[in-house]
N, C-alpha and C positions, 0 to 999 in steps of 0.2 A: 235310200228309200226310192221306190219306183212310183211315179205319179201318172195317172191317166186323166187326160183332159178330153171330155166329150164335147164336141162342137168347137174344136180347136181352130177351125177355119174362120169362125165369126169374130166379131170385134171383141167381145168379152173373153171368149175362149183363147184368142191369140195373146191377149194380155196376161191371162192366167198362165199360159204356156211359157211366155217370156219370164214372168216372175219366178215360176218354179224352176226353170232351166238355169236361172242365175243363182239359185240357192245352193249353198255348199252341202246341204243335207239331202239333196235330191241327186241320185245317180243317173236316172233316166226319166225322160218325159215321153209318154206315148201320146202323140197328137192325133186323136181319133176324130174322124168326121166322114160324112157321106161324100163330101167334096174333097177327097184325099189329095188331089193335085193342088188345090188351094191351100190345104194344110201344109203341104210340102213347101210351097212358095213362102208361106208365113214363117216357117221354120228357117228356111234359107236366109230370110231377111234379118234374122237375129245376129248373124255373123259369128265368126270363131271366137273363142272356143265354146261358146254357149250352144250353138246349133248342133254340135257333135253329141250333145246329150239328148237330142230330140229325134224320135222316130215317128214318122207319119204312118198311120194305118187307117184303112177304110173300115167304117162301121155303120151298121144299120141299127139304130136304137130301137126300132120296132120289132127286131128279131131278138126276143127275150133270151133264148138259149145262147146265142153267140155273144150277146152283151154280157151275160153272167160269166161266161168263160173268160172274156176279156177283163172284166172287173176282178176276177179272182187272181189274176196275175199282178195286180197292182196293190200297193200299200195304202194309197189314197186315191180317191176319185173326185174329180171336179166336174160337175154337170153344168155346161153352158149351152145346152141344146135348146133351141127355140122352135116354135113359139113357146114361151115359158108357161102359158096357161095350159098347154097340152103335156109338157114333159116336166 
C-alpha cells in the first residue's frame, strides 16, 4: 500500500509518517509538505530501515489540480495540514 501524508513536516504529520512507515502493510510513504526540507529531515530522523520507505515531496495544498494528481497515486491519504479550521 502507498500512503500519502499531507503536512508531514508538522508534529502530527511526522508521527503519522512514522507510524505508517513502520507498518508492514505500507510499501511507501510520501511525506508531502510545503516545507519539503523539514519533511526530509523528519524522515531522516526515523533511521534505517524505516526511512527507506519514505519519500519527501513538496506540495501546495491550495493548488487543487496538483493535489488531486498526487492523491490519485496513493492508496490512502492522511491530512495533517493546518491550520485545521481551514483545511
